[in-house]
NUSEVO-983540 format. One record per residue (C-alpha): z, x, y; residue number from 1; residue in three letters. Coordinates in Angstrom, 3 decimals, m for minus. Last residue first. Layout:
BEGIN
<rec c3="Z" c1="X" c2="Y" n="NUM" res="Ala"/>
...
***
This chain:
BEGIN
<rec c3="75.058" c1="m151.137" c2="m100.788" n="127" res="Gly"/>
<rec c3="75.158" c1="m149.202" c2="m97.649" n="126" res="Cys"/>
<rec c3="77.065" c1="m145.974" c2="m97.894" n="125" res="Arg"/>
<rec c3="78.922" c1="m144.838" c2="m94.838" n="124" res="Arg"/>
<rec c3="78.581" c1="m141.553" c2="m93.018" n="123" res="Thr"/>
<rec c3="81.322" c1="m139.507" c2="m91.348" n="122" res="His"/>
<rec c3="82.225" c1="m137.456" c2="m94.415" n="121" res="Arg"/>
<rec c3="78.569" c1="m136.343" c2="m94.495" n="120" res="Leu"/>
<rec c3="79.395" c1="m133.939" c2="m91.662" n="119" res="Leu"/>
<rec c3="81.136" c1="m131.680" c2="m94.191" n="118" res="Ala"/>
<rec c3="77.733" c1="m130.753" c2="m95.678" n="117" res="Leu"/>
<rec c3="77.090" c1="m128.750" c2="m92.513" n="116" res="Tyr"/>
<rec c3="79.495" c1="m126.168" c2="m93.922" n="115" res="Pro"/>
<rec c3="82.969" c1="m125.944" c2="m92.372" n="114" res="Glu"/>
<rec c3="84.497" c1="m124.148" c2="m89.405" n="113" res="Leu"/>
<rec c3="87.857" c1="m125.522" c2="m88.227" n="112" res="Cys"/>
<rec c3="88.891" c1="m124.706" c2="m84.691" n="111" res="Val"/>
<rec c3="92.102" c1="m123.619" c2="m82.986" n="110" res="Gln"/>
<rec c3="92.689" c1="m122.777" c2="m79.331" n="109" res="Tyr"/>
<rec c3="94.918" c1="m120.426" c2="m77.347" n="108" res="Arg"/>
<rec c3="94.634" c1="m120.369" c2="m73.570" n="107" res="Thr"/>
<rec c3="94.706" c1="m117.262" c2="m71.432" n="106" res="Glu"/>
<rec c3="96.064" c1="m115.597" c2="m68.282" n="105" res="Asp"/>
<rec c3="99.147" c1="m117.521" c2="m67.173" n="104" res="Ala"/>
<rec c3="99.793" c1="m119.030" c2="m70.597" n="103" res="Ser"/>
<rec c3="98.340" c1="m122.031" c2="m72.410" n="102" res="Thr"/>
<rec c3="99.073" c1="m123.212" c2="m75.930" n="101" res="Thr"/>
<rec c3="97.417" c1="m125.010" c2="m78.857" n="100" res="Leu"/>
<rec c3="94.147" c1="m126.578" c2="m77.683" n="99" res="Arg"/>
<rec c3="92.596" c1="m128.222" c2="m80.709" n="98" res="Asn"/>
<rec c3="89.081" c1="m128.435" c2="m82.198" n="97" res="Phe"/>
<rec c3="88.050" c1="m129.778" c2="m85.615" n="96" res="Arg"/>
<rec c3="84.665" c1="m130.030" c2="m87.341" n="95" res="Thr"/>
<rec c3="82.952" c1="m126.936" c2="m85.910" n="94" res="Ile"/>
<rec c3="79.747" c1="m126.487" c2="m87.925" n="93" res="Val"/>
<rec c3="78.669" c1="m123.794" c2="m90.329" n="92" res="Gly"/>
<rec c3="77.566" c1="m120.214" c2="m90.798" n="91" res="His"/>
<rec c3="79.844" c1="m117.544" c2="m92.251" n="90" res="Val"/>
<rec c3="78.603" c1="m114.032" c2="m91.582" n="89" res="Lys"/>
<rec c3="79.798" c1="m110.990" c2="m93.473" n="88" res="Arg"/>
<rec c3="79.085" c1="m107.565" c2="m92.041" n="87" res="Val"/>
<rec c3="78.954" c1="m104.116" c2="m93.584" n="86" res="Gln"/>
<rec c3="77.251" c1="m101.881" c2="m91.016" n="85" res="Glu"/>
<rec c3="80.561" c1="m101.039" c2="m89.344" n="84" res="Pro"/>
<rec c3="81.935" c1="m99.581" c2="m92.607" n="83" res="Asn"/>
<rec c3="85.641" c1="m98.677" c2="m92.562" n="82" res="Glu"/>
<rec c3="86.627" c1="m101.496" c2="m90.207" n="81" res="Pro"/>
<rec c3="84.681" c1="m104.173" c2="m92.126" n="80" res="Ala"/>
<rec c3="83.085" c1="m106.739" c2="m89.828" n="79" res="Gln"/>
<rec c3="83.671" c1="m110.480" c2="m90.140" n="78" res="Leu"/>
<rec c3="81.389" c1="m112.801" c2="m88.156" n="77" res="Ile"/>
<rec c3="82.061" c1="m116.532" c2="m87.816" n="76" res="Phe"/>
<rec c3="78.898" c1="m118.392" c2="m86.866" n="75" res="Thr"/>
<rec c3="78.826" c1="m121.778" c2="m85.190" n="74" res="Ala"/>
<rec c3="76.699" c1="m124.897" c2="m84.985" n="73" res="Ser"/>
<rec c3="78.277" c1="m127.608" c2="m82.862" n="72" res="Lys"/>
<rec c3="79.971" c1="m130.753" c2="m84.203" n="71" res="Asn"/>
<rec c3="82.884" c1="m130.285" c2="m81.791" n="70" res="Leu"/>
<rec c3="82.760" c1="m127.281" c2="m79.459" n="69" res="Met"/>
<rec c3="81.155" c1="m128.185" c2="m76.119" n="68" res="Val"/>
<rec c3="82.261" c1="m131.815" c2="m76.483" n="67" res="Ala"/>
<rec c3="85.852" c1="m130.559" c2="m76.801" n="66" res="Pro"/>
<rec c3="85.586" c1="m129.241" c2="m73.219" n="65" res="Asp"/>
<rec c3="87.130" c1="m125.800" c2="m72.901" n="64" res="Ile"/>
<rec c3="89.954" c1="m126.171" c2="m70.417" n="63" res="Asp"/>
<rec c3="91.749" c1="m122.925" c2="m69.670" n="62" res="Arg"/>
<rec c3="88.853" c1="m120.451" c2="m69.940" n="61" res="Thr"/>
<rec c3="90.505" c1="m117.031" c2="m70.332" n="60" res="Pro"/>
<rec c3="90.024" c1="m117.554" c2="m74.065" n="59" res="Ser"/>
<rec c3="92.137" c1="m117.131" c2="m77.165" n="58" res="Thr"/>
<rec c3="91.215" c1="m117.798" c2="m80.766" n="57" res="Phe"/>
<rec c3="92.690" c1="m119.405" c2="m83.857" n="56" res="Asp"/>
<rec c3="90.225" c1="m119.918" c2="m86.713" n="55" res="Ile"/>
<rec c3="90.679" c1="m122.292" c2="m89.638" n="54" res="Thr"/>
<rec c3="87.884" c1="m121.524" c2="m92.098" n="53" res="Tyr"/>
<rec c3="87.022" c1="m124.259" c2="m94.596" n="52" res="Cys"/>
<rec c3="84.741" c1="m123.824" c2="m97.589" n="51" res="Tyr"/>
<rec c3="83.096" c1="m126.750" c2="m99.350" n="50" res="Pro"/>
<rec c3="84.175" c1="m127.473" c2="m102.923" n="49" res="Ala"/>
<rec c3="82.531" c1="m126.799" c2="m106.288" n="48" res="Cys"/>
<rec c3="84.327" c1="m123.465" c2="m106.680" n="47" res="Leu"/>
<rec c3="86.830" c1="m122.806" c2="m103.928" n="46" res="Arg"/>
<rec c3="86.833" c1="m121.077" c2="m100.545" n="45" res="Glu"/>
<rec c3="89.688" c1="m121.368" c2="m98.070" n="44" res="Glu"/>
<rec c3="89.731" c1="m119.138" c2="m95.052" n="43" res="Gly"/>
<rec c3="92.550" c1="m118.343" c2="m92.697" n="42" res="Thr"/>
<rec c3="92.096" c1="m116.965" c2="m89.212" n="41" res="Phe"/>
<rec c3="93.807" c1="m115.043" c2="m86.444" n="40" res="Ser"/>
<rec c3="93.379" c1="m114.148" c2="m82.750" n="39" res="Phe"/>
<rec c3="89.592" c1="m114.315" c2="m82.420" n="38" res="Val"/>
<rec c3="88.561" c1="m113.700" c2="m78.791" n="37" res="Asp"/>
<rec c3="86.223" c1="m116.371" c2="m77.407" n="36" res="Leu"/>
<rec c3="84.665" c1="m115.872" c2="m73.951" n="35" res="Glu"/>
<rec c3="83.265" c1="m119.200" c2="m72.803" n="34" res="Ala"/>
<rec c3="79.484" c1="m119.700" c2="m72.828" n="33" res="His"/>
<rec c3="79.385" c1="m122.250" c2="m75.632" n="32" res="Cys"/>
<rec c3="75.768" c1="m123.196" c2="m76.262" n="31" res="Arg"/>
<rec c3="76.026" c1="m122.618" c2="m80.029" n="30" res="Trp"/>
<rec c3="79.433" c1="m121.267" c2="m80.990" n="29" res="Val"/>
<rec c3="79.906" c1="m117.581" c2="m81.805" n="28" res="Glu"/>
<rec c3="83.203" c1="m116.496" c2="m83.314" n="27" res="Leu"/>
<rec c3="83.796" c1="m112.800" c2="m83.734" n="26" res="Arg"/>
<rec c3="86.041" c1="m110.718" c2="m85.962" n="25" res="Tyr"/>
<rec c3="86.282" c1="m106.924" c2="m85.978" n="24" res="Arg"/>
<rec c3="86.774" c1="m106.836" c2="m82.219" n="23" res="Ala"/>
<rec c3="85.468" c1="m103.748" c2="m80.487" n="22" res="His"/>
<rec c3="87.183" c1="m100.656" c2="m79.116" n="21" res="Gly"/>
<rec c3="88.396" c1="m99.626" c2="m82.561" n="20" res="Leu"/>
<rec c3="84.775" c1="m99.667" c2="m83.753" n="19" res="Leu"/>
<rec c3="83.693" c1="m96.999" c2="m81.283" n="18" res="Val"/>
<rec c3="86.510" c1="m94.714" c2="m82.384" n="17" res="Ala"/>
<rec c3="85.651" c1="m95.344" c2="m86.021" n="16" res="Gln"/>
<rec c3="81.997" c1="m94.456" c2="m85.361" n="15" res="Ser"/>
<rec c3="83.028" c1="m91.196" c2="m83.704" n="14" res="Ala"/>
<rec c3="85.371" c1="m90.289" c2="m86.551" n="13" res="Lys"/>
<rec c3="82.627" c1="m91.000" c2="m89.086" n="12" res="Leu"/>
<rec c3="80.092" c1="m88.935" c2="m87.133" n="11" res="Gln"/>
<rec c3="82.561" c1="m86.047" c2="m86.926" n="10" res="Arg"/>
<rec c3="83.116" c1="m86.165" c2="m90.686" n="9" res="Ala"/>
<rec c3="79.342" c1="m86.218" c2="m91.263" n="8" res="Arg"/>
<rec c3="78.895" c1="m83.156" c2="m89.034" n="7" res="Leu"/>
<rec c3="81.674" c1="m81.337" c2="m90.875" n="6" res="Met"/>
<rec c3="80.084" c1="m82.147" c2="m94.215" n="5" res="Lys"/>
<rec c3="76.651" c1="m80.953" c2="m93.008" n="4" res="Arg"/>
<rec c3="78.126" c1="m77.721" c2="m91.643" n="3" res="Asp"/>
<rec c3="79.847" c1="m77.039" c2="m94.960" n="2" res="Met"/>
<rec c3="76.528" c1="m77.136" c2="m96.819" n="1" res="Met"/>
***
């Protein structure tokens, strides 16, 4: 019985060590090949209103073309540090893209991830 507990404790420590080497948050944008490293984010979710995640990320790519990001499908992945199997994925579309700062080795950007429903803001009613 004790051997099983010790083995489980070792497995947990090993999985935590592996997890510390990987980012807990990831942003994947359709057809964007630049390396995106999530720096910070805020999320706003309300009843009867679309969600909005504002995500700041860094990239070694200095000039990501806005056309590569805007109105593209994206997935924001949140992984729990204590349970690597527990993952939350937020699917949506990039509705805002800004370059914030640039340093010698990376550039910081900001995007807004919203549901596809947000694209209806750009339509007009005929009547």
